[in-house]
N, C-alpha and C positions, 0 to 999 in steps of 0.2 A: 542740256548739260553738254559742254564741250570737252572733247578728250583731245590731248595734244598729240599723243603717240601711243602705238600698241604697246611698245616697250620702252621703258625708261629707268634711268638710275634715280633713286629716291631715298631720304633718310628713313630709317625703321625705328618706330616707337613700340617697344614691347609692352603689352597691357597685362596687369595682374588681377585676375577675377572679374574680368570685364571683356565684353565684346561689342564691337560697333558694327552695325548693319549700315549698308548705304541708305542715304535719306535721313538718317538718324541725326539730330542735333543735340549735344550734351556736354556737360563740363567734365573736365578731367583735372586732378590734381596731380602733378608730376614733381617727384622729388629726387629721382635718381640721377646721378651726374650725366651718364650717357644719354638718358632720355632728354635732360635739359639741352645738351649739346645738340642732338637732332632736331629739337624744336627751334633752336636758334638758327640752325642751317636751313630749315624750312623757311623761316620768316625771311631770311635774306634771299633766297632763290625765288620761290613762286608760293609759298605758303601751303605747299603740298607736302604730305607725310603719309606714311604707310603705318596703319594701326594694326598689328598682328598680336593675337593672344599667346601668352606663354602657357605651357602645359601644366606646369605645377606653381601655384601661387606662393609656395613657401621660397622658392629660390629667388635670391636677391639679385644675382648677375646671371641670367640665362645664357646659355650657349645657343648656336644656330640650331642644334638638334633638338633643342627644348622649347623651340617657338613653332607654332602651326605655320604651315607654308602658305595658307591662304588667309588673306586679311582684307582689310577696306582702306582704300586711299581716301583721306579726308583732307578737307581745307580748314587751315587754323583761322578762326574768324576773330579771335580775341585772346589776349595774354595778359595775365595780371599777377605780379609778384606779391606773394603773401608774407606777413612779418616772420614765419617760421622758417622762410628760405625756400619754400616750395612754390610752385607756379601753377595758378590755375588757368586752364586753357578751355576755350569754347571751340568745339570742333563740329564739322558737318561732314558726314559720309558721303562719298561721291559714287564710288564703284568698287566692285570686287577686284582684287588683284592677286595675282600668284607669284611668290618669290621664287626666281629662277636660281639665283645665286647670290652670295655675299661678296661685295666687292670691297668692304671696308668694315674693320672691327673697332677700331679706335680713331678719335675720342668718341665715336658713336657708330652704330650699324649703318651702313649704306648697302642697299640691295639693288639688284637688277630685277625688275619685275615686269610682268605682263599683264594687260587687261583681260578680265574674265567677262565676256559679254553673255547676257541672258539668252538662252535658247528657247524660243517660244513657238509652239504650233498653235496656230489659232483655229481651234476646233470646238465642237459642242462639249467635249469631255473637260476641256480646260474652263470652259464657261461654268459648267455644272459644279467643278471643284472650287471655282472661285466663289460661287453662291453659297455653296456648303461650308466654306471656310468663314465667310461672313456670318452665317447662320450659327454655326458651332460657336464662334467667337462671341456673338451675342448671347448665346445661352451661358457661356462661361462666365461673362460679365455679371449676368443676373445672379448666378450661384455664388461667385466669389466675393462680390460687392466691394472689391478693392480698386477696381478701375472705373473711372467716370463715364458717364454716358456721353460726354462730348467726344471722348476717344473713339466711341462706336460710330457717332456721326461722321467724324473725320475719315474712319475707314470706309464706310459706306460710300463716300465720294471718291474714293481712289478707283480708277479704272484700270491701271496696269496690274496684271495678276502678279508679277515678279515683285513690284514694290509692296503690293497688298501682303504677300507672304512674309516680307522682310519686316514690316510694321508689326503685323500680328505676333511673329516670333519674338520681337523685342519687348512685347507687353507680357508674354507668358513666363512664369517662374521655372524655366527649364534649367536642366544642368548646363554647365559650360560646354560640356562635349556635344550635348543634343543641339545647342545653338551653333556650334562650330560645323556640325554636320549639315544643318540648313544653309549655313554660309558658304560651304564649300559646293553646293548643287547649283550648277549653272543652268540645267534644265528647269524651266519654271514649272512643268508638269510634275517632275519628280519632286521639286520643292514644295509645291502645294500638297502633293500626296504625303509627303513626310510630315508636314505641317498638320495635315488632318488627323494623322496617327497620333501626334503628340496632343493636339486638341481634344481628341476623343478621349485619350487616357486621362488628361487633366480634369475633363469634364465628369468622367465616371469617378474619379477620386472624390471631386466635390460633392457629388450626389451621394456617395457612400458616407461621406463625413456628415452631410445633412442628415441622412437617415439615422446614422449613429447618434448624433447629436439630439434628434428628436426622441429616439428611443430612451436614451440615457435621461433626457429631461423629463419624460413620463414616469421612469422607474426610480429615479434618483431619490433616495431617502436620506436621512442624516448620516448613516454609517457609509452609504455610497459616495456621498459628497465628501466626506472625510477621506475615504480611500483615494478619490479622485485627486484631492488637494495634496495627500501623502505622496501620491505617485509623482505628481508635478514637482513637488519639493525634491523627492528622490532623484528626478531626472536633472533638476537644477543643481542640486548638490553634487551629483556625479560630474556635471560639466564643469562646476568649480573646483573639482578635485577634492570635495570634502566627504567625510564619512557621513553617511545618513545615519539618523538616531537608531533605527531598527537593525540596520546592518552592523552598526557598532555594538549593540546588545549581543548579536549573534556572534560576532568576533570575539567580544569578551568572554562569552560562554566557551567559545572554542578554546580560547586561551586558557580558561580555568580547567577545561577538560584535558588538555595536553598535559598540564602541571599536575592533575590529581593522580593519586595512586589508586587506580581502580583495577578489578579483576577484568578479564577479557570480555566476559559476557555482559558485564555493566557497560564498559567502554563502548561496545558496539552498539547496544541498545541506545545509549546517550547520543552517539553519533547519528544514528538513524533518526532520532527525534529532532536532532538539530537540523539536519538536511530539510525535514519537514517544516520546521519553523521558518528556515530561510526562504522556503518557496511560498510560504503563507502570507496573504496580506495582514499588516500590521493591525488593522481594524478588526481583523476576524475574532470572534469570541474564543475560538479553540487555540489561538496563538498564546494567550495568556495562560491557558491550562497546560500547553506543551512547555512555556517556559518555566512554569512553576514546578512541573514534574522533573525537568532537567535539573533545576536547582535543588531539588530534593535528593536526586541521585548524586550530585556533586558534594552536597553538605553531609550525607550520611558517612559514618566511618565504616569503611570496607575492610581496611587493613591496619589502621592506626591502633596501637595498643600501648598500655602502660607496662611498665616492668614491675613484677610483684616483689615486694619486700618479703624475702623468705626466712628472715631471721626470726625463728620461733621466740626467743627470750624477748626480743624487742616488741614483737606482737603481743606477747603475754603482759608486758609491762603496760602497754597502751590500754588493753581490754581491762585489766585490773584498775588501771587509774580511772577509766570512765565509768566503771559499774561494779558495784559491790555484790558478791554472790555469783548466781548464775553459771555455776560451774560446767554444767553440761553443755551448753552452747559455746562456751569459751573453749572447752576442750575439744569440741568438734571442729571448730576453725583451726585450732593448733594442728590437729590431725591432717587436715587438708593441706596446710602449709608444708608439713613434713612429707607427705606424698608428693607434693609438687616439686619440692626440692630434690627428691629422688628420681622422678620420672621425667622432670622438665615440663612436660606438656600433659595436662589432664582436663577432661571435661569439667565445666564449672558445676559445683554440687547444686542441689535444688533442696533447700532447707525450708521448714515451716515452723515458725515459733508460735506455740498455742499457749494462751494464758490469759488472765484477767486483765483488764484495762489498768495502765498505769505501772506495769512491772518492768517496762523498759524495753519492750520488744523493738520499737522503731529505733530507739537511741542506741540499742545494740548493734542493728544493722549498720547505722553510720559510724559506730566505733571499729566494726569489722573492716569497713572500706578504708578507714585511716590506718588500720594496722596493716592492711595489704598494700596500701599505697595506691588504691584504685580510686577512680571516679564514682560517685554515689548518685543514684537515680532513684526517686521515689515516685510511684504511682498509685493513687488511692482508687480502690475499686469499689468503695462503698457506694451503693445505689446504682451501680453500672448495669443497665438492663439490655443494651443494645450490643449485639455481636460485632457490629462495625467499630465499636470503641475499641475493640482488641485487634481486629483484622484490617480495619479502614474500609473506605468506600471505593466502589469502582470509580474510574477517572470519568466515565460518562455522566455522573451526577453533578449538579451544580454545587459548587463549594466543597467538592471531594478532598478528603485529605487522609493521610496514613493513620493507621490505629496508634494507641497509646504506647505499644511496645516500640515501634519504629520512631515514634515521636521521642520517647525516652532515650533511645540510642542516640539520636541526633543530638539531644542534650548533653548526653555524656561525652560524645566526641571520641570515644574509644570502643574496640569491639569487645573488651572484658571488663566492664564496670561491675559493681555490686549494684543489682537491680532489685529494689524493695517494692513487692506488691502488697500494698498495706490493705487490711481489712478484706482479705479474700473470701471470707465467710459472709460478707454483707452483699455480695453479688445476688441478683435476681434474674428472672428471665420472663419474657412476654412474647408478643407477636413478632418482635423484631429480631428473635433469635435467643440463643442461650450463650452468654459471653463465657461461662464456666467451661462449656465444651470447646469453645474457641481457644481457651487457655490450655488444652490438653497438649496440642502440638508445641506450645511454647514452653511447657514444663516437663517435656519428655527428652532426656538426655540423648536418646536414639534418633529422635525426629527433628529436634530444633536446629540441627545444622543446616536444614534446608527449609526455614520458615518461610511462608508465603504470606505477603501482605497484599490485599486486593488493589491497593492503589499503586504500590511499587511494581508489583507484577514480575518481580525478579526474586530469585531465592536468596535468603538473608542467613548468615550464620550466626546463630545465638549459643553455640556450643562453648564458648569462651565466657560467657556471662555467668556471674554467680548470682542465681535467683534466690531471694530470700522472701517468703511470704509470712504474713502475720494473720492471726485469728484469734478470736476470743473464745469461740465454741467449736470444737471439732466436728461434731456431729451435723453442723450446717454446711460443712464442705462436702460436694458430690463425691461419691466414693471413687470413680474413676481418677479424679483429680487428686484426691487424697493418696491413691495408690502410687502417683508419680513423684510424691515428695517424701523427704525424711523428715518425720515430725519429731520436733523437740519441745517437750512440755515444759513451760516456765510457770511454776506455782507461785502463789502469793508469798509475801514476805511475813516472817515471824516479828513479834514486837521487838525482839532483839535486833533483827536485821533492819527493821524501820529506824530504830533507834540510832543503829551505826550509820545507816544511810543519811539521816537527818544530820548527824553531828559532822560527818566526813564530806558530805557533797551538798545538801539542800541549804543548810545554814550558810556556809561560805558563799554559795552562789547568790542567795537572796541579800545577804549583807552587801556584797558588791553591787547587786542591782539597785538597792536602796541608798547607796552612798554611805553605808555605815561601816564602822571597824569594830574589832572586838573590845575596844576601849569605850565604845558608846553603847553596846548591847551585848548582854550575856543571858543566854537561856539555859537554865539549869536542867540537869538530866531528869529530875523527877517532874519538872514541867513539860518536858517531851514526852514522857511517858504518859501523863495525863491527856495531853493533846492526842497521842496516838489512841489511848483507850476510849476517851469520852467525847472527842470532837471529829473522829473520822471513823468511817467503817467501810474499809476497802482492802482489797488485796494488794494494791499498788501504792504508790506514794504521791499521787498527783493532789488528792485532797490535802494531804499532810503539808505539801509544798505550799499550797494556797493558805493553810493556816499559818505557816511560818511567815509567808509574806505579810499577812494580816498583822502579826505581831511586829514585823520591822516596820510597817506603816505607822502603827500607833507610837512605836519607839521613836521613829524619825519626827514626828509630830511633837513628842514631848521634848525631844532635844532642840529643835528648832523654836520651840515656844519658851525655851530656857526654863521649863519647869524642872528638869532634871539634866544633869551633865552626863550621868551614865545609868542606863536602864537595866536592872537585873530582874528577869522574868522568873518569879517563884510561883508555885501552885496557887498562893492566896490570891495574887494579882492577876492570874491567868484569866479568871472570869471577867475582870474589869476590861480585858483585852478582847476576849473572844466571845463573851456573854455565858450564858448557862450552858452546861454540857448538853450536847445534842443526842447522844445515844446512851442506851443502858444495855450494857453486854448482860447476857443470860447467865447469872451466877447460880451456883448449886443450891439446892434446897437447904433451908436451915435445919430441917429434921427429916426422918424418914416418913415417907407418905404412902398411903394406900391409893392405888389407881393412878399414880403420877409417875412417869419415868422420863428421864432426861435423854433425848435422842441428840443425834449430831446431824447436822445439814450442811450441804455445800451450796453456795451461790456463786454467781459470776463475780461477786466483789469479795469473795473468801468464804470461810467456814464461820458457822454460828451453832449455838446450841438451841433446841426447842424442846418444850416439854409438851408430851402426850398425856392428856387426863382422860380417864375412862370413869363413867358414872353408870351404876346399875339401878334402874327404876322398875317399879311394878308395872307390868304390861303384858304383851302378847309376843315377845320375841323380836320386836322392831330394832333394826340396827340404824342409829342416827349418826350421821357423819358431818361435822361443822368445822369451820376454820378455813373455808376457801381452799378446799383441797382439789387437786388435779386428778383426772381420770386414774393415772397410775397409782397414785396414792390411795384413791378409794378402792381400787381393786387389790392392794396391799392389805387395806383394812378387811375386805371381804375374805381374803385368803386366811388371815390371822383369826378372824372369827371362826371360819369353817374348820381350821386346825383345832382350835379350843374346844369346839363342839365334839370333833372326832375323838378327842383325847380327855374328855371330861371326867371320866371315871378314874383314869391314872392320874390326873391332877387334884383329885379330891373335890370335884365341883358336881353339884347336882346336875345329873344327866338331862333333867327337863327344864333346865335354867331358861332355855330358849323360848319356852312356852309360857313361863311365869314373869319374865323381866324384860323390859326394854333396855338396850345397851347404847349409851350415848359416848361417842368418841370424838374429842374436841382437841384441836391444836390451837393455842393461844395465838395472839396476834393475827386475827381473822382477816384484817384488811389486806394482808400480804398474801398472794398467790403462792402455793406450795406444790410441788409435784416431785414424783420420783419414787422408786421402790425401796430406797434405802431405810425407811422408817418402818418395815415390815416386823422385825423383831421387837421394836420398841412398842408398837402397838399391841402385839401378841403378849409381851410381858406386862404391859398395863392391863390388859383384859384379865390375865390370870390373877394378877394382884387384886384387881377389884372383885373379882369372883370369888376368891379365896380369902379375901380380907387380910392378906399378908402385905406388909409395907415393903417398899423397894429401898435399897441402900441409896442414900442420898448422893454418895460420892461416886456412883457408878454411872458412866454414859455408855450408850451403845449405838452401833449402826450395822445394818446387814438386811438383806432381802429374805423373805420367808417364802417357802413353798407349801403346798397343802399337806406335805408329809413331815413338815417341821425342819426341813434342811435350810441351812443358812447359806446364802449365795453372796459372791463378792460383789463390792461396790467401788466407786470411784471417789476421788477427792480425799483420800485418807489424810494426807498431809494437811489440808485446810481444816478438816474436821478435828484432828488431833490439836491443832493449835487454838481452836476454839475452846475444846474441852479443857486444855491447860490454862487458858485465860479464864475459864469460869471456875476454876478451883476444883475440878474433878481429880480423882487419883487413879481411878480404874476404868479402863476403856475395853468394852467387848467388840471384838471384830471378827469378821469371817476369817477362817484359817487360810483361805486362798489369797487373803491380803497381807499375809505375814511378809512376802516379798518387798512390799511397799514400804515397811518400816525403815529400810535403809535410807530412804529419801528424807527422813526426819531428822532435824537439828539434834545433836547430841544432848543439849540441855533438856529438850522436851522428851526425849527417849528415857533419860535418867529419872524425871519426875513423874512420869506415867507409867502405870502398869497396864500392858497390853495382855488381854486374855483372848487367844484365838479359839474359835468355836465352830463346830460343824453342824449342830443340832440345837433347837430351841431348848431342849431340856438341859443342855450345858449352860445356857444363858440364864435359865430360871435358877439353876444352882447357884450361880454368882449374883444375881440381881436380888433375890428375895431374902428378907430377913427371916429365915426359919430354919428348921432342920432340913437336911438334904432330901429332897423329894424322891420317892421311889417310883421309877417308871414302870 
């Protein structure tokens, strides 16, 4: 290589993101005006040009301070103008040069430069470094597999250490600053030493990549592969300035969190979980658990509430429009409204409606919500055995979710709904826990302000909720739970009430459901009475509604078939519509009978009459009980038998009757199980009647529990029993004196037509029931 002078003036071509070493031959695309002018100047003079790299590739027009001082003088071998206006140049690097000063800035840079000769000490260390460089580069080529083996062969043939260092440096993926460092080193020893450092680093990185790749390849499963791909996608999208899907989800949740009205402790917990979600791989199983948990926190109503409609008259109108009767529960709701209006803020009451099926417990709760202007939520507890149904599951379990209480609150969307816990007496418990005990905290006004669900793990305020529970039987509700609720008994309807309900509510509802008007179907009152008495046997009105629906269907068929234009349902055609009567109500005996007494019974579907029969047979004093009696009823019979034995002389009975006769007590309809203590005085009266041969007044019915001393104890279900007695045509009812207070609950019409005789002792019962002169005790 021939060098014309140690110092010379030469055009300067600044390079962007590229560095040319001596002996390198490569193509350049030149587009800047200054650069093109410099090239043209070089071609005119001697085809020599100084190639120096600018420090920042983003700068379009670099100043002299932004261009490295050391570059490479190159010879322009070839120039080609491209269609887009740029010039493609083939250059060959000749030698290093350093810029001394800029002598011209326009129309291109021209600089004063000096030659930088290689400083080389021919010693064993240089030879060793040269060999090591070749060896390291050979290893690098094997690891990277991006450089051809021909390149290695070319390098192995190079004898000059300085040139060797330059060529190897040009093939390494070094940063621009690192390449510039090597370019600026005149001393070949230092240049090789620096090259070895870079080579060693690159080789180590490649070996590390290879080890990681090998390890990942062995351990990679489907989820790891997905994670790797997602991470790549995330990096690509980040480079493209796009939001990655997972980050988008987190950002969306953060936005919802910032807009949600949450208490401080809830917001803090949600933000903590969001931070965990953001750092967690999207493919992680726990990430979906955390996301679901955060969504639950955001969707639960923590502070949103509905305004109560505190107008008592408006509420009374709604309750009366929806339900006939049910005065006690209606009155309780109006009392709550009145107190709310005065104090403005009050803990929600916890009511329990207890009554037979079909009396309107559930629909009454809906009406209460409508009257208050609150949201209504219903949760059925029938058959619930698992405590987690109430309190939720821990988040560590697969498929964990909150309990029914928190789910109901989410459905309501407000903190003060009317929350119906339906069929609370139908809950059970097993090895999974006792859900009734879990409800203790929910239904305690002093504790439910800080209700804790296992899934949410944050205290939730239930004190604004108006809880209403429903049950058919009160004794099946656990006592601690019952103690926390205000029990309101809803008894069955009388015939008159059923008649009124059918006329005002059920018939209009079914006519509308079946597309009939009053001009197409008319059900006469006597027909309705017959349906109530002979086709239904219930305390509520569900079956009555079904029978009315059946009548509507028959009428609709007749109208459509053009058999009739208008159907009038009379008692005569009722059997054609509904078939033969299904039930026979117990009617009073036609004449006074010996050993047969009419008792009064209570069932879950209302009251009924039952006849207790006693027959005295020759024998050895055996007491026979039949009629499928329960244990309590059998014990009542034993107590009545013992009392009669103990009072046999005073009652005018042979004192040795229990040694001469067998006594058979039977209650008809033996296929139906019967139990309870309230038939005690009935069986005792029947026993005395059979043993003394005195008949019993046919129009007298009775109910009461008996003790061994003849005392009459109170019973339950007096309203239902009285209605049954009234239906059966009885005129006199014997009741325990302690039940006198329950007479206020009876309809006025029943109280007027029935004579109630309160008693304290069996002797008083016998005086009323037996057809004979008053017995002297």
